[in-house]
C-alpha positions in Angstrom: 156.6 -72.0 -14.8 154.0 -70.1 -16.8 151.1 -68.5 -15.0 147.7 -70.2 -15.1 144.6 -67.9 -15.6 141.5 -69.1 -13.6 139.5 -65.8 -13.6 137.4 -66.1 -16.7 134.3 -64.6 -15.1 136.2 -61.3 -14.6 137.4 -61.2 -18.2 138.3 -63.6 -20.9 141.2 -63.9 -23.2 140.6 -62.1 -26.5 139.5 -64.6 -29.2 141.5 -64.7 -32.4 138.4 -64.0 -34.4 137.7 -60.9 -32.4 141.3 -59.7 -32.8 141.2 -60.2 -36.6 137.8 -58.4 -36.9 139.1 -55.4 -34.8 142.3 -55.1 -36.9 140.2 -55.0 -40.1 137.9 -52.4 -38.6 140.8 -50.1 -37.9 141.1 -49.4 -41.6 137.7 -47.9 -41.8 138.2 -44.1 -41.6 134.7 -42.9 -41.8 132.4 -41.6 -39.1 129.2 -43.8 -39.2 127.1 -40.7 -38.9 128.5 -39.2 -42.1 126.6 -39.6 -45.3 129.6 -40.0 -47.7 131.0 -43.4 -48.8 133.4 -43.7 -46.0 130.8 -43.0 -43.4 128.4 -45.5 -45.1 131.0 -48.2 -44.9 131.5 -47.6 -41.2 127.7 -47.6 -40.7 127.4 -50.9 -42.6 129.9 -52.6 -40.4 127.9 -51.5 -37.3 124.6 -52.7 -38.7 126.0 -56.0 -39.8 127.5 -56.5 -36.3 124.2 -55.6 -34.7 122.5 -58.3 -36.7 125.2 -60.9 -35.9 124.9 -60.2 -32.2 121.1 -60.3 -32.3 121.3 -63.7 -34.0 123.9 -65.0 -31.6 121.7 -64.2 -28.5 118.4 -65.1 -30.2 117.1 -61.6 -30.3 115.9 -61.3 -33.9 113.3 -58.5 -34.0 114.6 -56.9 -30.9 116.8 -53.8 -30.7 120.5 -54.1 -29.9 121.8 -50.8 -28.5 125.6 -50.6 -28.2 127.0 -49.2 -25.0 130.4 -49.0 -23.4 129.7 -52.2 -21.5 127.1 -54.0 -19.3 127.4 -51.3 -16.6 126.3 -48.6 -18.9 123.6 -50.9 -20.3 122.3 -51.4 -16.7 122.0 -47.7 -16.1 120.2 -47.3 -19.4 117.8 -50.1 -18.5 117.2 -49.5 -14.8 117.7 -45.8 -14.0 114.6 -44.1 -12.5 112.4 -47.3 -12.8 112.3 -48.2 -9.1 112.9 -51.9 -9.8 113.1 -54.6 -7.2 116.1 -56.9 -7.1 118.1 -59.1 -4.7 121.5 -58.6 -3.1 122.9 -61.3 -5.4 122.8 -58.8 -8.4 126.0 -57.3 -9.8 126.8 -53.9 -8.4 126.0 -52.2 -11.7 122.3 -53.4 -11.4 122.1 -53.3 -7.6 123.0 -49.6 -7.7 119.6 -48.8 -9.4 117.4 -51.2 -7.5 116.1 -51.7 -3.9 117.6 -55.1 -3.2 114.5 -56.3 -1.2 113.9 -59.7 -2.8 114.6 -62.8 -0.7 117.4 -65.3 -1.6 117.5 -68.9 -0.5 120.6 -70.8 0.7 121.2 -72.1 -2.8 121.3 -68.5 -4.2 117.9 -68.6 -5.9 115.7 -65.5 -5.9 112.0 -65.4 -5.1 110.3 -63.0 -7.5 106.9 -61.4 -6.6 106.3 -59.0 -9.6 108.4 -59.9 -12.7 107.4 -56.7 -14.5 109.0 -54.6 -11.7 112.1 -56.8 -11.2 115.7 -56.9 -12.3 117.0 -60.5 -12.1 120.3 -61.9 -13.4 120.5 -65.1 -15.4 123.6 -66.3 -13.7 125.7 -65.0 -10.8 129.3 -64.1 -11.5 130.6 -65.1 -8.0 128.7 -68.4 -7.4 127.7 -69.4 -10.9 124.1 -70.0 -9.7 121.6 -69.9 -12.6 118.2 -68.5 -12.0 114.9 -69.6 -13.4 113.7 -66.4 -15.1 110.0 -66.0 -14.8 108.3 -64.6 -18.0 108.0 -60.8 -18.1 111.2 -59.9 -16.1 111.8 -56.2 -16.6 115.6 -56.4 -16.9 118.0 -59.4 -16.8 121.8 -59.3 -16.6 122.7 -62.0 -19.2 126.4 -61.2 -19.2 127.7 -64.4 -17.5 125.3 -66.7 -19.3 125.7 -65.4 -22.9 128.0 -67.8 -24.7 128.1 -70.4 -21.8 124.5 -71.4 -21.6 121.9 -72.2 -24.3 119.7 -69.1 -24.3 117.6 -66.9 -26.6 116.5 -63.5 -25.6 113.2 -64.0 -27.4 112.2 -67.1 -25.4 113.4 -65.8 -22.1 110.5 -63.4 -22.1 112.4 -60.5 -20.5 111.9 -56.9 -21.6 115.6 -55.9 -21.6 118.9 -57.8 -21.3 122.5 -56.7 -20.5 125.5 -58.2 -22.3 129.3 -57.4 -22.4 131.8 -58.4 -25.0 134.8 -59.2 -22.7 132.9 -61.9 -20.9 132.9 -64.1 -24.1 136.2 -63.4 -25.7 135.6 -60.0 -27.1 137.3 -56.7 -26.2 136.7 -54.6 -23.1 134.8 -51.4 -23.3 131.9 -52.5 -25.5 128.5 -54.1 -24.5 124.9 -53.8 -25.4 121.4 -53.4 -24.1 119.0 -55.8 -25.8 115.5 -54.3 -25.9 112.2 -55.8 -26.8 111.1 -53.8 -29.8 108.5 -51.1 -29.1 109.7 -50.4 -25.5 110.7 -46.8 -24.6 114.2 -46.3 -23.3 115.3 -43.0 -21.9 118.7 -42.0 -23.1 121.3 -41.3 -20.4 123.8 -39.7 -22.8 122.4 -36.7 -24.7 123.7 -34.8 -27.7 123.3 -37.1 -30.7 120.9 -39.4 -32.5 123.1 -42.5 -32.5 121.8 -45.9 -31.5 118.2 -45.1 -32.4 118.3 -42.0 -30.2 119.0 -44.1 -27.1 122.7 -43.6 -26.7 124.5 -40.5 -28.0 128.1 -40.6 -29.1 130.1 -41.9 -32.0 130.0 -45.7 -31.9 133.1 -47.7 -31.0 133.5 -49.4 -34.4 136.5 -51.4 -33.5 135.0 -52.7 -30.3 131.7 -53.5 -32.1 133.5 -55.5 -34.7 135.3 -57.5 -32.1 132.1 -58.1 -30.1 130.2 -59.5 -33.1 133.1 -61.8 -34.1 133.4 -63.1 -30.5 129.7 -63.6 -30.1 129.5 -65.7 -33.3 132.5 -67.8 -32.1 131.0 -68.2 -28.7 127.8 -69.7 -29.9 129.6 -72.0 -32.2 131.6 -73.3 -29.2 128.4 -73.8 -27.2 126.8 -75.7 -30.1 129.9 -77.9 -30.4 129.7 -79.0 -26.7 132.8 -77.0 -25.6 131.2 -75.9 -22.3 130.2 -79.5 -21.4 133.9 -80.3 -21.5 134.6 -77.2 -19.3 132.0 -78.5 -16.8 133.8 -81.8 -16.5 137.1 -80.0 -15.7 135.3 -77.8 -13.2 133.8 -80.8 -11.5 137.3 -82.4 -11.2 138.5 -79.3 -9.5 135.4 -79.2 -7.3 136.1 -82.7 -6.1 139.8 -82.0 -5.5 139.1 -78.9 -3.4 136.1 -80.4 -1.5 138.0 -83.4 -0.2 137.1 -84.4 3.3 140.5 -83.3 4.7 139.8 -79.7 3.9 136.2 -79.3 5.3 135.4 -76.7 2.6 132.0 -75.4 1.4 131.2 -75.6 -2.3 128.7 -72.7 -2.7 125.7 -73.2 -4.9 126.5 -76.9 -5.5 122.8 -77.9 -5.0 121.6 -75.4 -7.6 122.1 -75.2 -11.3 125.5 -73.5 -12.0 127.5 -72.0 -14.8 129.6 -74.8 -16.2 132.9 -73.0 -15.5 132.4 -71.5 -12.0 133.4 -72.8 -8.5 132.9 -70.7 -5.4 134.6 -72.2 -2.4 134.7 -71.3 1.3 137.8 -72.3 3.2 137.2 -72.0 6.9 140.0 -70.1 8.7 141.5 -68.6 5.5 140.4 -65.2 4.3 139.5 -65.0 0.6 141.8 -62.1 -0.2 144.7 -63.9 1.5 144.0 -66.9 -0.7 144.0 -64.7 -3.8 147.4 -63.3 -2.9 148.9 -66.6 -2.0 147.8 -68.2 -5.2 148.9 -65.2 -7.2 152.4 -65.6 -5.8 152.2 -69.3 -6.7 151.3 -68.4 -10.3 147.5 -68.7 -10.4 145.0 -65.9 -11.1 141.8 -66.3 -9.1 139.3 -63.9 -7.5 137.6 -63.3 -4.1 134.4 -62.1 -5.8 133.2 -59.8 -8.5 136.1 -58.1 -10.3 134.2 -54.8 -10.0 134.7 -55.1 -6.2 138.3 -56.1 -6.3 140.6 -54.3 -3.9 137.8 -53.9 -1.3 138.3 -56.0 1.8 134.8 -56.9 2.7 132.6 -60.0 2.9 130.7 -60.8 -0.2 127.2 -59.4 -0.1 126.2 -62.2 -2.5 127.1 -64.9 0.1 125.6 -62.9 2.9 122.3 -62.7 1.0 122.5 -66.5 0.8 122.7 -66.7 4.6 126.4 -67.1 5.2 127.8 -65.2 8.2 130.3 -62.5 7.7 133.3 -64.6 8.5 132.3 -67.4 6.1 131.5 -64.9 3.4 134.9 -63.4 3.8 136.6 -66.8 3.4 135.4 -67.4 -0.2 137.2 -67.5 -3.4 136.0 -67.8 -7.0 137.7 -70.0 -9.6 136.3 -69.6 -13.1 137.8 -71.5 -16.0 137.3 -71.5 -19.8 137.7 -73.6 -22.9 141.5 -73.2 -22.8 141.8 -74.5 -19.2 143.2 -78.0 -19.0 142.7 -80.8 -16.5 146.4 -80.6 -15.6 146.1 -76.9 -14.9 143.3 -77.3 -12.4 145.0 -80.2 -10.7 148.2 -78.1 -10.4 146.1 -75.4 -8.8 144.4 -77.9 -6.4 147.8 -79.2 -5.3 149.2 -75.7 -4.7 146.1 -74.5 -2.9 145.9 -77.6 -0.8 149.5 -77.3 0.2 149.0 -73.7 1.3 145.8 -74.4 3.1 147.4 -77.2 5.1 150.2 -74.8 6.1 147.6 -72.2 7.2 145.7 -74.7 9.3 148.8 -76.1 10.9 149.8 -72.6 12.0 146.4 -72.0 13.5 146.4 -75.3 15.4 
């Protein structure tokens, strides 16, 4: 039986449009900083892609600064600014902030001073979507871009972080979206690339794939694809939250990403669930992919008020447009069978 991939929040399959754009970009020999015809052709591809990504995320008139991913974009946006955040932020943002903001049981963050705050649009583990107050200094838009209707310009934040591989693009390329006129201190020195904000020869192949994926993602969103994904997620949620299991569906009372389900199974550790399901042919997660391999309770769930043992019993199932109803029901059957076995042994 073929494997079933249910870890789309960690990374998505590469879109055919992105693959085709990347293959075409491989034929461009020039360095985009060179002034000859070959260099100008490479530069033209970058600027065309920059405009396409800006249009896709509703950031016309803002600056799109290409980086190696959202983690580098977070460093570029947050380093040295002393921003406040909450413990539900991704590690790449939390590393630069103080984590002092309170979080309620639904995963929503209370913001005191937006201009001094980093606040994500959506959480990668729980799927909980925040109401971003106007004037937020930095927002991690990575999980929401392509799944939720959004436009950087009407969100009102100063800077936004995005990553290509979360919406069907390649790994190793992302961007910082900056409201025009804001100063950004370069973290990488030695060249004038990216408007002086990020030195180094641009990843032309990755940029081409990013732009193609972003355009395809917003087309899917406009065509209602993610509404269909939400229906399948809800089928899975109902199957795994059956009364016989006594599970906890995290964030269910809040607005969530259409594809994400975070589930606590009392008496069954999250990492053990991941291993058991992996052996059964299903790819899921016990939290953020950037924390994989670390046996520890989710700090996101702890920030929401869950005790260590409950936070350590959580899994994340994240699906995508290619996930079918049959696949999630097959997962629910396999998961339920194993959970019954675990509970019978503990009885």
